[in-house]
N, C-alpha and C positions, 0 to 999 in steps of 0.2 A: 246272587253270589253264594257260593258254597263255603262251608266252614274250612275245608281243606285249603282254601285260598288265603285264609287269615290266620289259621292256627299256628302256634309255636310247635315245631316238631321235635326240638331238643328239650326234653322235659326231665328234670330231676324227680326222683321218687324215693319213697322209703317203704319198708315192709313193716308189718304189724309188730315184729319183735325187735326192731331197732329202738334206740332210745330217743327221747326228745332232744338230747344234745346233738345227736347225729342229724336229726331233722332241722334243727336250728342252723347247723353248719351249712346244710344245703340251701336254706333260705338266704343266708348271708352271702354265700358264694355266688348264687344265681340272681341276687337282688330281686327276690320275689316275696310275695306275702302268703303263699300257700303251696302245698306240695301234695300230689296224689299219693295215696297209700295203696300199694300193690301186693298181690299174693307172692309168696316165696316161689323160687324157681324161675324157670324160663318163660312162664306164661304172662307175667306182668298184668294179670287181671286186676282191674281197679276195684278195691273193696272199701275205700274211704277217702276222706280228705282231711288235711291238717293245716290249720292256719297259724300264723305267728301269734295271734290272740289266743288261740287254744293252748299254745305252749306256755305263754305267760300266765294265763289263768290257772293252768294245772300246777305250775310251780308255786304260785301264790297260795292257792287253796289247799294244796297238799303239803306245803311246807317242806318240800324235798328238792334236791338238785336235779337238773335235767338228765344227768347220767343215771339217775335212779328210776326214772319214769319211762315206761314203755309207750310207744305210739299207740298200741292196742287200746289202752285205757282212756285215750284222749281224742282220738280221731272221730270225725262225724261219719256216720253210716246209717242207712244206705246213702249212697252218693248219687247225685244227679249227673248225667253224662249226655253227650250228643255224639253223633257220628260224623265222619269227615264229609259225607255227602249231604248232610242236612243243610237246609237253607239258613241264612242269617236270621230270618224271621222265626224259624223254629227254635233256634238257639236263644233268641231274645225272649221268647215265650217261656222257655225253661228257666232262664235267669230271673225273670219277673216272678213266676210262680214260686220258685224255691227261695227267692230273695238272696241270691248268691252272685258274686262278681266274677267267678271263674268256673269253667266247665272242663273236666277232662274229656278228651275226644277219644273214643274207643272204636275198635273194629267190631265185626260181627261176633267175635268170641269174647267181647268185653276186655280186650287187651289194649293197654294204653298206647296210643299213637301220636298224641299231642295234647295241647291245652289251648283253650280260647278264653280270652278275658273281655270284660267290658271295655278295658282300655284298648284292646285290639280292635273292637268294633268302632270305638270313637275315633281312633287314628284312621281307620279305613274310610269312615264317613267324612272326615275332614279332607282326606285326599280326593274324594269323589265330588266334593262340593261344586267344582266348576263344570261338571258334566251336566248335559241337558237332562238326562234321566239317571240320577245317581243310583248305583247298585245298593248303597246303604243310605238310608234316610236319617239325617242328623236328628230330626224331631223324634223319630222312633228310638234312637239311642238315648236321647234325653228322657223319654218316657220310661225306658227300661231302668235308667238310673233312679228316677223318682220312685218307681215300684220297689226297687231293691232297698232303697233307703226308708221306705214307709215303715213306721213302727209295727212290729208283729202284734197280732191280737193278744197273745199271751203276755205281752209287755205293755200294752196300751194302758195309759192312765185311766183309773176309774174315777168318775165324778164323785166328789164328796157330797154327802147329804148335808143340807143346811138346816 
């Protein structure tokens, strides 16, 4: 199965010069947890990602309102992406390696054409469950979730000396 069969094609996005308030509005209106950051103009080239957690932590740590904070200073970059023709297995490998739940889907010019999430993969796997040879393996999706949720090395607890 290819990503183009699973991806969400209608994707909200923000630019680097928009405010976190504008990004939060998109997250609220689209009922999602992250938004791709794209370049200005018609190209919509993906340059970063912004999550609801990024927005909350920026407001908290900087002590400013969301209208005062630009996306540029908070977004994650570089961003992990996949292509519409990529296989589910390739996308899962990227999700696991990067420990992220969502991937912007880009064309050959790095222009945003969709987004695919771990939830999209899980729903597809559940719908394939009754097939003799499912296009998406539920166990693989579970392994991807486990990899994403694994503590990152830089945050792993250090054993105290006794």
